[in-house]
C-alpha positions as CSV (number, residue, x, y, z in Angstrom):
1,X,98.0,90.1,103.4
2,X,97.3,92.2,105.6
3,X,98.1,96.3,104.6
4,X,100.2,98.1,106.6
5,X,97.6,100.8,107.3
6,X,95.0,98.3,109.3
7,X,99.0,96.4,110.8
8,X,99.7,100.0,112.4
9,X,96.3,100.7,113.8
10,X,96.0,97.1,115.0
11,X,99.4,97.1,116.8
12,X,98.0,100.7,118.6
13,X,95.6,97.6,120.2
14,X,98.5,96.1,122.3
15,X,97.3,96.7,125.7
16,X,98.7,99.8,126.5
17,X,96.8,102.4,129.0
18,X,96.1,105.9,127.5
19,X,93.8,108.3,129.7
20,X,92.0,111.4,128.5
21,X,90.5,113.6,130.9
22,X,90.4,110.8,133.8
23,X,89.0,108.0,131.3
24,X,91.1,105.3,130.1
25,X,90.6,105.4,125.9
26,X,91.4,103.5,123.6
27,X,93.1,105.6,120.8
28,X,92.3,103.7,117.9
29,X,88.6,104.6,118.6
30,X,88.2,107.7,120.4
31,X,87.5,110.8,118.2
32,X,90.5,113.2,120.1
33,X,93.3,110.8,118.4
34,X,91.3,110.4,114.6
35,X,93.2,113.0,113.3
36,X,96.8,111.8,113.9
37,X,95.4,108.1,113.9
38,X,94.3,109.1,110.5
39,X,97.9,111.0,109.4
40,X,99.8,108.2,110.7
41,X,98.0,105.5,109.0
42,X,97.4,107.4,105.8
43,X,101.3,107.7,105.7
44,X,101.2,103.9,105.8
45,X,98.9,103.2,102.7
46,X,102.2,105.2,100.8
47,X,103.9,101.5,101.3
48,X,101.3,99.7,99.9
49,X,101.5,101.9,96.2
50,X,104.1,100.5,94.2
51,X,104.1,104.1,92.6
52,X,104.8,106.0,95.5
53,X,106.7,103.5,97.6
54,X,110.2,104.4,96.8
55,X,109.5,108.2,97.1
56,X,108.7,107.6,101.0
57,X,111.0,104.9,102.2
58,X,114.4,102.8,101.5
59,X,115.7,99.5,102.4
60,X,117.7,99.8,105.2
61,X,121.3,99.0,105.0
62,X,121.3,97.4,108.7
63,X,117.8,95.8,108.8
64,X,117.4,94.6,105.2
65,X,113.9,96.1,105.4
66,X,111.6,98.5,103.6
67,X,111.6,101.4,106.0
68,X,110.7,105.3,106.0
69,X,113.0,107.5,104.8
70,X,112.6,109.2,108.4
71,X,115.0,106.5,109.5
72,X,118.2,107.9,107.2
73,X,121.0,108.8,109.1
74,X,122.6,111.6,108.1
75,X,126.3,110.9,107.2
76,X,128.2,114.0,108.1
């Protein structure tokens, strides 16, 4: 089974066109994106850790899938 971090990085290699300083770049390997790629992909590793998983996500009542807490809608 592929972990979520690897799945996320692979999902960015979907044929999108990203240009930086007049050059087409691959956001998964370009040094300018290394910091943000590391930050976001490391957040996904929390989902793979059974001890930390519940502190960063929840089961969506709409999709019934485990999602990040950033997707919680306010009740009021």
